[in-house]
N, CA, C and O atoms as a Maestro MAE file, in Angstrom:
{
 s_m_m2io_version
 :::
 2.0.0
}

f_m_ct {
 s_m_title
 :::
 protein
 m_atom[348] {
  # First column is atom index #
  i_m_mmod_type
  r_m_x_coord
  r_m_y_coord
  r_m_z_coord
  i_m_residue_number
  s_m_chain_name
  s_m_pdb_residue_name
  s_m_pdb_atom_name
  i_m_atomic_number
  :::
  1 25 2.699 122.954 70.574 1 A "UNK " " N  " 7
  2 3 4.018 122.379 70.353 1 A "UNK " " CA " 6
  3 2 4.649 121.925 71.662 1 A "UNK " " C  " 6
  4 15 5.351 120.915 71.707 1 A "UNK " " O  " 8
  5 25 4.398 122.667 72.704 2 A "UNK " " N  " 7
  6 3 4.965 122.324 73.997 2 A "UNK " " CA " 6
  7 2 4.365 121.037 74.544 2 A "UNK " " C  " 6
  8 15 5.049 120.250 75.197 2 A "UNK " " O  " 8
  9 25 3.076 120.829 74.273 3 A "UNK " " N  " 7
  10 3 2.417 119.616 74.753 3 A "UNK " " CA " 6
  11 2 2.994 118.374 74.088 3 A "UNK " " C  " 6
  12 15 3.162 117.346 74.744 3 A "UNK " " O  " 8
  13 25 3.296 118.452 72.804 4 A "UNK " " N  " 7
  14 3 3.852 117.302 72.087 4 A "UNK " " CA " 6
  15 2 5.240 116.953 72.616 4 A "UNK " " C  " 6
  16 15 5.562 115.773 72.755 4 A "UNK " " O  " 8
  17 25 6.065 117.951 72.912 5 A "UNK " " N  " 7
  18 3 7.402 117.712 73.464 5 A "UNK " " CA " 6
  19 2 7.302 117.064 74.838 5 A "UNK " " C  " 6
  20 15 8.078 116.166 75.164 5 A "UNK " " O  " 8
  21 25 6.346 117.520 75.641 6 A "UNK " " N  " 7
  22 3 6.145 116.935 76.965 6 A "UNK " " CA " 6
  23 2 5.713 115.484 76.847 6 A "UNK " " C  " 6
  24 15 6.203 114.631 77.587 6 A "UNK " " O  " 8
  25 25 4.805 115.195 75.931 7 A "UNK " " N  " 7
  26 3 4.358 113.811 75.713 7 A "UNK " " CA " 6
  27 2 5.509 112.951 75.226 7 A "UNK " " C  " 6
  28 15 5.678 111.824 75.693 7 A "UNK " " O  " 8
  29 25 6.302 113.464 74.295 8 A "UNK " " N  " 7
  30 3 7.457 112.717 73.787 8 A "UNK " " CA " 6
  31 2 8.471 112.450 74.892 8 A "UNK " " C  " 6
  32 15 9.042 111.362 74.964 8 A "UNK " " O  " 8
  33 25 8.698 113.449 75.760 9 A "UNK " " N  " 7
  34 3 9.625 113.260 76.874 9 A "UNK " " CA " 6
  35 2 9.109 112.202 77.844 9 A "UNK " " C  " 6
  36 15 9.875 111.367 78.323 9 A "UNK " " O  " 8
  37 25 7.833 112.238 78.127 10 A "UNK " " N  " 7
  38 3 7.253 111.261 79.055 10 A "UNK " " CA " 6
  39 2 7.308 109.849 78.468 10 A "UNK " " C  " 6
  40 15 7.607 108.887 79.174 10 A "UNK " " O  " 8
  41 25 7.018 109.737 77.174 11 A "UNK " " N  " 7
  42 3 7.108 108.426 76.521 11 A "UNK " " CA " 6
  43 2 8.553 107.947 76.522 11 A "UNK " " C  " 6
  44 15 8.808 106.769 76.772 11 A "UNK " " O  " 8
  45 25 9.497 108.831 76.249 12 A "UNK " " N  " 7
  46 3 10.913 108.477 76.254 12 A "UNK " " CA " 6
  47 2 11.374 108.052 77.637 12 A "UNK " " C  " 6
  48 15 12.097 107.066 77.773 12 A "UNK " " O  " 8
  49 25 10.967 108.780 78.656 13 A "UNK " " N  " 7
  50 3 11.347 108.417 80.025 13 A "UNK " " CA " 6
  51 2 10.698 107.087 80.434 13 A "UNK " " C  " 6
  52 15 11.322 106.253 81.090 13 A "UNK " " O  " 8
  53 25 9.444 106.910 80.035 14 A "UNK " " N  " 7
  54 3 8.760 105.645 80.330 14 A "UNK " " CA " 6
  55 2 9.442 104.472 79.650 14 A "UNK " " C  " 6
  56 15 9.597 103.407 80.247 14 A "UNK " " O  " 8
  57 25 9.852 104.666 78.399 15 A "UNK " " N  " 7
  58 3 10.557 103.613 77.670 15 A "UNK " " CA " 6
  59 2 11.909 103.324 78.312 15 A "UNK " " C  " 6
  60 15 12.335 102.171 78.375 15 A "UNK " " O  " 8
  61 25 12.590 104.374 78.792 16 A "UNK " " N  " 7
  62 3 13.884 104.171 79.448 16 A "UNK " " CA " 6
  63 2 13.718 103.385 80.751 16 A "UNK " " C  " 6
  64 15 14.492 102.471 81.033 16 A "UNK " " O  " 8
  65 25 12.711 103.746 81.538 17 A "UNK " " N  " 7
  66 3 12.452 103.027 82.789 17 A "UNK " " CA " 6
  67 2 12.068 101.578 82.500 17 A "UNK " " C  " 6
  68 15 12.540 100.657 83.165 17 A "UNK " " O  " 8
  69 25 11.197 101.384 81.489 18 A "UNK " " N  " 7
  70 3 10.789 100.032 81.115 18 A "UNK " " CA " 6
  71 2 11.997 99.217 80.653 18 A "UNK " " C  " 6
  72 15 12.135 98.048 81.016 18 A "UNK " " O  " 8
  73 25 12.863 99.826 79.860 19 A "UNK " " N  " 7
  74 3 14.078 99.144 79.399 19 A "UNK " " CA " 6
  75 2 15.006 98.790 80.551 19 A "UNK " " C  " 6
  76 15 15.611 97.718 80.559 19 A "UNK " " O  " 8
  77 25 15.118 99.683 81.517 20 A "UNK " " N  " 7
  78 3 15.966 99.417 82.688 20 A "UNK " " CA " 6
  79 2 15.420 98.227 83.473 20 A "UNK " " C  " 6
  80 15 16.176 97.341 83.871 20 A "UNK " " O  " 8
  81 25 14.086 98.211 83.697 21 A "UNK " " N  " 7
  82 3 13.473 97.076 84.401 21 A "UNK " " CA " 6
  83 2 13.674 95.778 83.622 21 A "UNK " " C  " 6
  84 15 13.981 94.740 84.209 21 A "UNK " " O  " 8
  85 25 13.505 95.834 82.330 22 A "UNK " " N  " 7
  86 3 13.688 94.629 81.518 22 A "UNK " " CA " 6
  87 2 15.131 94.139 81.586 22 A "UNK " " C  " 6
  88 15 15.367 92.932 81.615 22 A "UNK " " O  " 8
  89 25 16.095 95.050 81.610 23 A "UNK " " N  " 7
  90 3 17.497 94.666 81.723 23 A "UNK " " CA " 6
  91 2 17.761 93.981 83.062 23 A "UNK " " C  " 6
  92 15 18.472 92.977 83.118 23 A "UNK " " O  " 8
  93 25 17.194 94.518 84.131 24 A "UNK " " N  " 7
  94 3 17.359 93.912 85.453 24 A "UNK " " CA " 6
  95 2 16.733 92.515 85.482 24 A "UNK " " C  " 6
  96 15 17.325 91.573 86.010 24 A "UNK " " O  " 8
  97 25 15.546 92.390 84.918 25 A "UNK " " N  " 7
  98 3 14.877 91.083 84.887 25 A "UNK " " CA " 6
  99 2 15.675 90.095 84.052 25 A "UNK " " C  " 6
  100 15 15.840 88.943 84.452 25 A "UNK " " O  " 8
  101 25 16.170 90.526 82.900 26 A "UNK " " N  " 7
  102 3 16.958 89.647 82.030 26 A "UNK " " CA " 6
  103 2 18.225 89.184 82.741 26 A "UNK " " C  " 6
  104 15 18.584 88.010 82.660 26 A "UNK " " O  " 8
  105 25 18.904 90.090 83.434 27 A "UNK " " N  " 7
  106 3 20.125 89.730 84.153 27 A "UNK " " CA " 6
  107 2 19.805 88.747 85.280 27 A "UNK " " C  " 6
  108 15 20.582 87.826 85.533 27 A "UNK " " O  " 8
  109 25 18.678 88.931 85.955 28 A "UNK " " N  " 7
  110 3 18.271 88.011 87.017 28 A "UNK " " CA " 6
  111 2 17.995 86.620 86.453 28 A "UNK " " C  " 6
  112 15 18.366 85.615 87.059 28 A "UNK " " O  " 8
  113 25 17.351 86.566 85.304 29 A "UNK " " N  " 7
  114 3 17.083 85.278 84.666 29 A "UNK " " CA " 6
  115 2 18.389 84.601 84.282 29 A "UNK " " C  " 6
  116 15 18.542 83.396 84.485 29 A "UNK " " O  " 8
  117 25 19.317 85.344 83.740 30 A "UNK " " N  " 7
  118 3 20.628 84.778 83.368 30 A "UNK " " CA " 6
  119 2 21.358 84.253 84.610 30 A "UNK " " C  " 6
  120 15 21.947 83.173 84.569 30 A "UNK " " O  " 8
  121 25 21.323 85.009 85.706 31 A "UNK " " N  " 7
  122 3 21.959 84.557 86.949 31 A "UNK " " CA " 6
  123 2 21.319 83.267 87.457 31 A "UNK " " C  " 6
  124 15 22.015 82.367 87.928 31 A "UNK " " O  " 8
  125 25 19.994 83.179 87.361 32 A "UNK " " N  " 7
  126 3 19.305 81.955 87.779 32 A "UNK " " CA " 6
  127 2 19.654 80.772 86.882 32 A "UNK " " C  " 6
  128 15 19.790 79.647 87.362 32 A "UNK " " O  " 8
  129 25 19.799 81.019 85.585 33 A "UNK " " N  " 7
  130 3 20.183 79.947 84.675 33 A "UNK " " CA " 6
  131 2 21.587 79.443 84.989 33 A "UNK " " C  " 6
  132 15 21.837 78.238 84.961 33 A "UNK " " O  " 8
  133 25 22.494 80.353 85.286 34 A "UNK " " N  " 7
  134 3 23.866 79.959 85.642 34 A "UNK " " CA " 6
  135 2 23.862 79.169 86.941 34 A "UNK " " C  " 6
  136 15 24.545 78.150 87.048 34 A "UNK " " O  " 8
  137 25 23.100 79.629 87.930 35 A "UNK " " N  " 7
  138 3 23.007 78.909 89.204 35 A "UNK " " CA " 6
  139 2 22.386 77.533 88.995 35 A "UNK " " C  " 6
  140 15 22.811 76.563 89.622 35 A "UNK " " O  " 8
  141 25 21.394 77.439 88.129 36 A "UNK " " N  " 7
  142 3 20.755 76.155 87.842 36 A "UNK " " CA " 6
  143 2 21.744 75.197 87.184 36 A "UNK " " C  " 6
  144 15 21.797 74.021 87.542 36 A "UNK " " O  " 8
  145 25 22.517 75.683 86.239 37 A "UNK " " N  " 7
  146 3 23.524 74.841 85.595 37 A "UNK " " CA " 6
  147 2 24.548 74.347 86.604 37 A "UNK " " C  " 6
  148 15 24.983 73.197 86.540 37 A "UNK " " O  " 8
  149 25 24.933 75.210 87.535 38 A "UNK " " N  " 7
  150 3 25.889 74.819 88.568 38 A "UNK " " CA " 6
  151 2 25.296 73.730 89.467 38 A "UNK " " C  " 6
  152 15 25.979 72.764 89.807 38 A "UNK " " O  " 8
  153 25 24.026 73.887 89.850 39 A "UNK " " N  " 7
  154 3 23.372 72.870 90.680 39 A "UNK " " CA " 6
  155 2 23.251 71.538 89.953 39 A "UNK " " C  " 6
  156 15 23.433 70.479 90.555 39 A "UNK " " O  " 8
  157 25 22.946 71.587 88.666 40 A "UNK " " N  " 7
  158 3 22.834 70.356 87.885 40 A "UNK " " CA " 6
  159 2 24.174 69.648 87.821 40 A "UNK " " C  " 6
  160 15 24.231 68.427 87.965 40 A "UNK " " O  " 8
  161 25 25.246 70.381 87.610 41 A "UNK " " N  " 7
  162 3 26.563 69.745 87.549 41 A "UNK " " CA " 6
  163 2 26.965 69.179 88.912 41 A "UNK " " C  " 6
  164 15 27.576 68.112 88.979 41 A "UNK " " O  " 8
  165 25 26.629 69.881 90.003 42 A "UNK " " N  " 7
  166 3 26.918 69.352 91.336 42 A "UNK " " CA " 6
  167 2 26.103 68.103 91.618 42 A "UNK " " C  " 6
  168 15 26.595 67.178 92.263 42 A "UNK " " O  " 8
  169 25 24.865 68.062 91.145 43 A "UNK " " N  " 7
  170 3 24.027 66.876 91.327 43 A "UNK " " CA " 6
  171 2 24.604 65.689 90.572 43 A "UNK " " C  " 6
  172 15 24.599 64.569 91.081 43 A "UNK " " O  " 8
  173 25 25.099 65.923 89.364 44 A "UNK " " N  " 7
  174 3 25.712 64.837 88.603 44 A "UNK " " CA " 6
  175 2 26.959 64.318 89.313 44 A "UNK " " C  " 6
  176 15 27.189 63.110 89.356 44 A "UNK " " O  " 8
  177 25 27.757 65.213 89.864 45 A "UNK " " N  " 7
  178 3 28.947 64.792 90.605 45 A "UNK " " CA " 6
  179 2 28.543 63.997 91.837 45 A "UNK " " C  " 6
  180 15 29.193 63.006 92.169 45 A "UNK " " O  " 8
  181 25 27.475 64.414 92.524 46 A "UNK " " N  " 7
  182 3 26.993 63.705 93.705 46 A "UNK " " CA " 6
  183 2 26.520 62.302 93.327 46 A "UNK " " C  " 6
  184 15 26.803 61.333 94.032 46 A "UNK " " O  " 8
  185 25 25.795 62.201 92.208 47 A "UNK " " N  " 7
  186 3 25.318 60.895 91.756 47 A "UNK " " CA " 6
  187 2 26.472 59.957 91.426 47 A "UNK " " C  " 6
  188 15 26.343 58.744 91.596 47 A "UNK " " O  " 8
  189 25 27.588 60.488 90.962 48 A "UNK " " N  " 7
  190 3 28.746 59.660 90.662 48 A "UNK " " CA " 6
  191 2 29.404 59.146 91.936 48 A "UNK " " C  " 6
  192 15 29.940 58.037 91.946 48 A "UNK " " O  " 8
  193 25 29.374 59.934 93.013 49 A "UNK " " N  " 7
  194 3 30.061 59.554 94.241 49 A "UNK " " CA " 6
  195 2 29.216 58.698 95.181 49 A "UNK " " C  " 6
  196 15 29.769 58.022 96.049 49 A "UNK " " O  " 8
  197 25 27.910 58.708 95.034 50 A "UNK " " N  " 7
  198 3 27.049 57.957 95.956 50 A "UNK " " CA " 6
  199 2 27.354 56.464 95.938 50 A "UNK " " C  " 6
  200 15 27.510 55.882 97.012 50 A "UNK " " O  " 8
  201 25 27.449 55.814 94.787 51 A "UNK " " N  " 7
  202 3 27.725 54.375 94.823 51 A "UNK " " CA " 6
  203 2 29.096 54.046 95.407 51 A "UNK " " C  " 6
  204 15 29.287 52.961 95.957 51 A "UNK " " O  " 8
  205 25 30.033 54.947 95.298 52 A "UNK " " N  " 7
  206 3 31.382 54.704 95.808 52 A "UNK " " CA " 6
  207 2 31.443 54.938 97.312 52 A "UNK " " C  " 6
  208 15 32.135 54.209 98.023 52 A "UNK " " O  " 8
  209 25 30.733 55.938 97.802 53 A "UNK " " N  " 7
  210 3 30.852 56.359 99.188 53 A "UNK " " CA " 6
  211 2 29.982 55.539 100.128 53 A "UNK " " C  " 6
  212 15 30.411 55.231 101.240 53 A "UNK " " O  " 8
  213 25 28.787 55.182 99.720 54 A "UNK " " N  " 7
  214 3 27.841 54.530 100.610 54 A "UNK " " CA " 6
  215 2 27.756 53.037 100.334 54 A "UNK " " C  " 6
  216 15 28.056 52.570 99.236 54 A "UNK " " O  " 8
  217 25 27.339 52.300 101.362 55 A "UNK " " N  " 7
  218 3 27.188 50.855 101.252 55 A "UNK " " CA " 6
  219 2 25.852 50.559 100.584 55 A "UNK " " C  " 6
  220 15 24.833 51.173 100.902 55 A "UNK " " O  " 8
  221 25 25.873 49.620 99.664 56 A "UNK " " N  " 7
  222 3 24.611 49.259 99.016 56 A "UNK " " CA " 6
  223 2 23.743 48.459 99.981 56 A "UNK " " C  " 6
  224 15 24.231 47.927 100.978 56 A "UNK " " O  " 8
  225 25 22.475 48.383 99.676 57 A "UNK " " N  " 7
  226 3 21.527 47.682 100.547 57 A "UNK " " CA " 6
  227 2 21.867 46.192 100.638 57 A "UNK " " C  " 6
  228 15 21.792 45.604 101.718 57 A "UNK " " O  " 8
  229 25 22.231 45.593 99.536 58 A "UNK " " N  " 7
  230 3 22.568 44.168 99.521 58 A "UNK " " CA " 6
  231 2 23.820 43.901 100.353 58 A "UNK " " C  " 6
  232 15 23.867 42.933 101.113 58 A "UNK " " O  " 8
  233 25 24.825 44.748 100.213 59 A "UNK " " N  " 7
  234 3 26.049 44.578 101.002 59 A "UNK " " CA " 6
  235 2 25.768 44.751 102.485 59 A "UNK " " C  " 6
  236 15 26.302 44.013 103.312 59 A "UNK " " O  " 8
  237 25 24.933 45.724 102.821 60 A "UNK " " N  " 7
  238 3 24.593 45.952 104.219 60 A "UNK " " CA " 6
  239 2 23.858 44.753 104.804 60 A "UNK " " C  " 6
  240 15 24.128 44.355 105.937 60 A "UNK " " O  " 8
  241 25 22.931 44.171 104.044 61 A "UNK " " N  " 7
  242 3 22.186 42.997 104.513 61 A "UNK " " CA " 6
  243 2 23.135 41.826 104.732 61 A "UNK " " C  " 6
  244 15 22.984 41.085 105.704 61 A "UNK " " O  " 8
  245 25 24.104 41.649 103.849 62 A "UNK " " N  " 7
  246 3 25.078 40.552 103.986 62 A "UNK " " CA " 6
  247 2 25.950 40.753 105.227 62 A "UNK " " C  " 6
  248 15 26.204 39.804 105.969 62 A "UNK " " O  " 8
  249 25 26.400 41.965 105.448 63 A "UNK " " N  " 7
  250 3 27.220 42.263 106.629 63 A "UNK " " CA " 6
  251 2 26.410 42.053 107.902 63 A "UNK " " C  " 6
  252 15 26.909 41.486 108.874 63 A "UNK " " O  " 8
  253 25 25.174 42.506 107.895 64 A "UNK " " N  " 7
  254 3 24.309 42.343 109.062 64 A "UNK " " CA " 6
  255 2 24.044 40.867 109.353 64 A "UNK " " C  " 6
  256 15 24.001 40.463 110.515 64 A "UNK " " O  " 8
  257 25 23.868 40.075 108.321 65 A "UNK " " N  " 7
  258 3 23.669 38.628 108.499 65 A "UNK " " CA " 6
  259 2 24.903 38.002 109.124 65 A "UNK " " C  " 6
  260 15 24.794 37.148 110.004 65 A "UNK " " O  " 8
  261 25 26.071 38.421 108.674 66 A "UNK " " N  " 7
  262 3 27.319 37.899 109.230 66 A "UNK " " CA " 6
  263 2 27.450 38.262 110.707 66 A "UNK " " C  " 6
  264 15 27.850 37.429 111.520 66 A "UNK " " O  " 8
  265 25 27.121 39.478 111.046 67 A "UNK " " N  " 7
  266 3 27.202 39.918 112.441 67 A "UNK " " CA " 6
  267 2 26.212 39.136 113.303 67 A "UNK " " C  " 6
  268 15 26.549 38.718 114.410 67 A "UNK " " O  " 8
  269 25 25.007 38.940 112.805 68 A "UNK " " N  " 7
  270 3 24.008 38.173 113.555 68 A "UNK " " CA " 6
  271 2 24.457 36.730 113.774 68 A "UNK " " C  " 6
  272 15 24.240 36.167 114.846 68 A "UNK " " O  " 8
  273 25 25.075 36.139 112.770 69 A "UNK " " N  " 7
  274 3 25.589 34.775 112.907 69 A "UNK " " CA " 6
  275 2 26.647 34.711 114.001 69 A "UNK " " C  " 6
  276 15 26.634 33.801 114.830 69 A "UNK " " O  " 8
  277 25 27.548 35.661 114.005 70 A "UNK " " N  " 7
  278 3 28.600 35.692 115.029 70 A "UNK " " CA " 6
  279 2 28.011 35.913 116.418 70 A "UNK " " C  " 6
  280 15 28.448 35.290 117.386 70 A "UNK " " O  " 8
  281 25 27.022 36.796 116.519 71 A "UNK " " N  " 7
  282 3 26.379 37.031 117.815 71 A "UNK " " CA " 6
  283 2 25.634 35.788 118.294 71 A "UNK " " C  " 6
  284 15 25.631 35.493 119.489 71 A "UNK " " O  " 8
  285 25 25.009 35.065 117.383 72 A "UNK " " N  " 7
  286 3 24.329 33.822 117.758 72 A "UNK " " CA " 6
  287 2 25.326 32.795 118.287 72 A "UNK " " C  " 6
  288 15 25.047 32.109 119.271 72 A "UNK " " O  " 8
  289 25 26.494 32.684 117.637 73 A "UNK " " N  " 7
  290 3 27.518 31.748 118.122 73 A "UNK " " CA " 6
  291 2 28.025 32.151 119.503 73 A "UNK " " C  " 6
  292 15 28.252 31.295 120.358 73 A "UNK " " O  " 8
  293 25 28.201 33.452 119.720 74 A "UNK " " N  " 7
  294 3 28.640 33.930 121.039 74 A "UNK " " CA " 6
  295 2 27.581 33.606 122.082 74 A "UNK " " C  " 6
  296 15 27.900 33.161 123.185 74 A "UNK " " O  " 8
  297 25 26.328 33.831 121.731 75 A "UNK " " N  " 7
  298 3 25.226 33.541 122.658 75 A "UNK " " CA " 6
  299 2 25.187 32.049 122.986 75 A "UNK " " C  " 6
  300 15 24.998 31.677 124.144 75 A "UNK " " O  " 8
  301 25 25.363 31.189 121.975 76 A "UNK " " N  " 7
  302 3 25.380 29.740 122.205 76 A "UNK " " CA " 6
  303 2 26.539 29.346 123.109 76 A "UNK " " C  " 6
  304 15 26.367 28.504 123.990 76 A "UNK " " O  " 8
  305 25 27.701 29.929 122.913 77 A "UNK " " N  " 7
  306 3 28.854 29.627 123.763 77 A "UNK " " CA " 6
  307 2 28.592 30.053 125.205 77 A "UNK " " C  " 6
  308 15 28.956 29.345 126.144 77 A "UNK " " O  " 8
  309 25 27.962 31.208 125.374 78 A "UNK " " N  " 7
  310 3 27.649 31.664 126.729 78 A "UNK " " CA " 6
  311 2 26.621 30.756 127.388 78 A "UNK " " C  " 6
  312 15 26.715 30.465 128.580 78 A "UNK " " O  " 8
  313 25 25.645 30.313 126.614 79 A "UNK " " N  " 7
  314 3 24.656 29.390 127.165 79 A "UNK " " CA " 6
  315 2 25.319 28.082 127.585 79 A "UNK " " C  " 6
  316 15 24.998 27.551 128.648 79 A "UNK " " O  " 8
  317 25 26.233 27.550 126.778 80 A "UNK " " N  " 7
  318 3 26.954 26.314 127.122 80 A "UNK " " CA " 6
  319 2 27.837 26.517 128.346 80 A "UNK " " C  " 6
  320 15 27.961 25.630 129.191 80 A "UNK " " O  " 8
  321 25 28.433 27.667 128.428 81 A "UNK " " N  " 7
  322 3 29.294 27.987 129.575 81 A "UNK " " CA " 6
  323 2 28.459 28.024 130.858 81 A "UNK " " C  " 6
  324 15 28.896 27.534 131.899 81 A "UNK " " O  " 8
  325 25 27.302 28.583 130.784 82 A "UNK " " N  " 7
  326 3 26.428 28.673 131.945 82 A "UNK " " CA " 6
  327 2 25.955 27.279 132.350 82 A "UNK " " C  " 6
  328 15 25.866 26.989 133.543 82 A "UNK " " O  " 8
  329 25 25.654 26.424 131.402 83 A "UNK " " N  " 7
  330 3 25.204 25.074 131.700 83 A "UNK " " CA " 6
  331 2 26.302 24.275 132.419 83 A "UNK " " C  " 6
  332 15 25.986 23.488 133.311 83 A "UNK " " O  " 8
  333 25 27.529 24.446 132.072 84 A "UNK " " N  " 7
  334 3 28.633 23.710 132.676 84 A "UNK " " CA " 6
  335 2 28.875 24.167 134.111 84 A "UNK " " C  " 6
  336 15 29.292 23.373 134.954 84 A "UNK " " O  " 8
  337 25 28.617 25.425 134.387 85 A "UNK " " N  " 7
  338 3 28.940 25.930 135.711 85 A "UNK " " CA " 6
  339 2 27.897 25.548 136.732 85 A "UNK " " C  " 6
  340 15 28.126 25.725 137.929 85 A "UNK " " O  " 8
  341 25 26.736 25.023 136.300 86 A "UNK " " N  " 7
  342 3 25.712 24.595 137.264 86 A "UNK " " CA " 6
  343 2 26.187 23.321 137.977 86 A "UNK " " C  " 6
  344 15 26.651 22.390 137.320 86 A "UNK " " O  " 8
  345 25 26.075 23.268 139.322 87 A "UNK " " N  " 7
  346 3 26.517 22.063 140.044 87 A "UNK " " CA " 6
  347 2 25.526 20.936 140.024 87 A "UNK " " C  " 6
  348 15 25.783 19.877 140.595 87 A "UNK " " O  " 8
  :::
 }
 m_bond[347] {
  # First column is bond index #
  i_m_from
  i_m_to
  i_m_order
  :::
  1 1 2 1
  2 2 3 1
  3 3 4 2
  4 3 5 1
  5 5 6 1
  6 6 7 1
  7 7 8 2
  8 7 9 1
  9 9 10 1
  10 10 11 1
  11 11 12 2
  12 11 13 1
  13 13 14 1
  14 14 15 1
  15 15 16 2
  16 15 17 1
  17 17 18 1
  18 18 19 1
  19 19 20 2
  20 19 21 1
  21 21 22 1
  22 22 23 1
  23 23 24 2
  24 23 25 1
  25 25 26 1
  26 26 27 1
  27 27 28 2
  28 27 29 1
  29 29 30 1
  30 30 31 1
  31 31 32 2
  32 31 33 1
  33 33 34 1
  34 34 35 1
  35 35 36 2
  36 35 37 1
  37 37 38 1
  38 38 39 1
  39 39 40 2
  40 39 41 1
  41 41 42 1
  42 42 43 1
  43 43 44 2
  44 43 45 1
  45 45 46 1
  46 46 47 1
  47 47 48 2
  48 47 49 1
  49 49 50 1
  50 50 51 1
  51 51 52 2
  52 51 53 1
  53 53 54 1
  54 54 55 1
  55 55 56 2
  56 55 57 1
  57 57 58 1
  58 58 59 1
  59 59 60 2
  60 59 61 1
  61 61 62 1
  62 62 63 1
  63 63 64 2
  64 63 65 1
  65 65 66 1
  66 66 67 1
  67 67 68 2
  68 67 69 1
  69 69 70 1
  70 70 71 1
  71 71 72 2
  72 71 73 1
  73 73 74 1
  74 74 75 1
  75 75 76 2
  76 75 77 1
  77 77 78 1
  78 78 79 1
  79 79 80 2
  80 79 81 1
  81 81 82 1
  82 82 83 1
  83 83 84 2
  84 83 85 1
  85 85 86 1
  86 86 87 1
  87 87 88 2
  88 87 89 1
  89 89 90 1
  90 90 91 1
  91 91 92 2
  92 91 93 1
  93 93 94 1
  94 94 95 1
  95 95 96 2
  96 95 97 1
  97 97 98 1
  98 98 99 1
  99 99 100 2
  100 99 101 1
  101 101 102 1
  102 102 103 1
  103 103 104 2
  104 103 105 1
  105 105 106 1
  106 106 107 1
  107 107 108 2
  108 107 109 1
  109 109 110 1
  110 110 111 1
  111 111 112 2
  112 111 113 1
  113 113 114 1
  114 114 115 1
  115 115 116 2
  116 115 117 1
  117 117 118 1
  118 118 119 1
  119 119 120 2
  120 119 121 1
  121 121 122 1
  122 122 123 1
  123 123 124 2
  124 123 125 1
  125 125 126 1
  126 126 127 1
  127 127 128 2
  128 127 129 1
  129 129 130 1
  130 130 131 1
  131 131 132 2
  132 131 133 1
  133 133 134 1
  134 134 135 1
  135 135 136 2
  136 135 137 1
  137 137 138 1
  138 138 139 1
  139 139 140 2
  140 139 141 1
  141 141 142 1
  142 142 143 1
  143 143 144 2
  144 143 145 1
  145 145 146 1
  146 146 147 1
  147 147 148 2
  148 147 149 1
  149 149 150 1
  150 150 151 1
  151 151 152 2
  152 151 153 1
  153 153 154 1
  154 154 155 1
  155 155 156 2
  156 155 157 1
  157 157 158 1
  158 158 159 1
  159 159 160 2
  160 159 161 1
  161 161 162 1
  162 162 163 1
  163 163 164 2
  164 163 165 1
  165 165 166 1
  166 166 167 1
  167 167 168 2
  168 167 169 1
  169 169 170 1
  170 170 171 1
  171 171 172 2
  172 171 173 1
  173 173 174 1
  174 174 175 1
  175 175 176 2
  176 175 177 1
  177 177 178 1
  178 178 179 1
  179 179 180 2
  180 179 181 1
  181 181 182 1
  182 182 183 1
  183 183 184 2
  184 183 185 1
  185 185 186 1
  186 186 187 1
  187 187 188 2
  188 187 189 1
  189 189 190 1
  190 190 191 1
  191 191 192 2
  192 191 193 1
  193 193 194 1
  194 194 195 1
  195 195 196 2
  196 195 197 1
  197 197 198 1
  198 198 199 1
  199 199 200 2
  200 199 201 1
  201 201 202 1
  202 202 203 1
  203 203 204 2
  204 203 205 1
  205 205 206 1
  206 206 207 1
  207 207 208 2
  208 207 209 1
  209 209 210 1
  210 210 211 1
  211 211 212 2
  212 211 213 1
  213 213 214 1
  214 214 215 1
  215 215 216 2
  216 215 217 1
  217 217 218 1
  218 218 219 1
  219 219 220 2
  220 219 221 1
  221 221 222 1
  222 222 223 1
  223 223 224 2
  224 223 225 1
  225 225 226 1
  226 226 227 1
  227 227 228 2
  228 227 229 1
  229 229 230 1
  230 230 231 1
  231 231 232 2
  232 231 233 1
  233 233 234 1
  234 234 235 1
  235 235 236 2
  236 235 237 1
  237 237 238 1
  238 238 239 1
  239 239 240 2
  240 239 241 1
  241 241 242 1
  242 242 243 1
  243 243 244 2
  244 243 245 1
  245 245 246 1
  246 246 247 1
  247 247 248 2
  248 247 249 1
  249 249 250 1
  250 250 251 1
  251 251 252 2
  252 251 253 1
  253 253 254 1
  254 254 255 1
  255 255 256 2
  256 255 257 1
  257 257 258 1
  258 258 259 1
  259 259 260 2
  260 259 261 1
  261 261 262 1
  262 262 263 1
  263 263 264 2
  264 263 265 1
  265 265 266 1
  266 266 267 1
  267 267 268 2
  268 267 269 1
  269 269 270 1
  270 270 271 1
  271 271 272 2
  272 271 273 1
  273 273 274 1
  274 274 275 1
  275 275 276 2
  276 275 277 1
  277 277 278 1
  278 278 279 1
  279 279 280 2
  280 279 281 1
  281 281 282 1
  282 282 283 1
  283 283 284 2
  284 283 285 1
  285 285 286 1
  286 286 287 1
  287 287 288 2
  288 287 289 1
  289 289 290 1
  290 290 291 1
  291 291 292 2
  292 291 293 1
  293 293 294 1
  294 294 295 1
  295 295 296 2
  296 295 297 1
  297 297 298 1
  298 298 299 1
  299 299 300 2
  300 299 301 1
  301 301 302 1
  302 302 303 1
  303 303 304 2
  304 303 305 1
  305 305 306 1
  306 306 307 1
  307 307 308 2
  308 307 309 1
  309 309 310 1
  310 310 311 1
  311 311 312 2
  312 311 313 1
  313 313 314 1
  314 314 315 1
  315 315 316 2
  316 315 317 1
  317 317 318 1
  318 318 319 1
  319 319 320 2
  320 319 321 1
  321 321 322 1
  322 322 323 1
  323 323 324 2
  324 323 325 1
  325 325 326 1
  326 326 327 1
  327 327 328 2
  328 327 329 1
  329 329 330 1
  330 330 331 1
  331 331 332 2
  332 331 333 1
  333 333 334 1
  334 334 335 1
  335 335 336 2
  336 335 337 1
  337 337 338 1
  338 338 339 1
  339 339 340 2
  340 339 341 1
  341 341 342 1
  342 342 343 1
  343 343 344 2
  344 343 345 1
  345 345 346 1
  346 346 347 1
  347 347 348 2
  :::
 }
}
């Protein structure tokens, strides 16, 4: 009779330890799911702000073309200025 009680106690303690580990694992999974949902929502917010905050490639190319045109005109003016100053 004593052996059966000891076996029952060991099985009960083993089940309690197993249940405790499972509870910890379940809580960790839930925490990871919550963190994942938070990251997904932050990513969606980031995707909404990117087109507003940054310059598009086409706009950047147009601005760069404008700057190059102005620099070319400045260079041409300097070249003409240098030609006039030669005696």
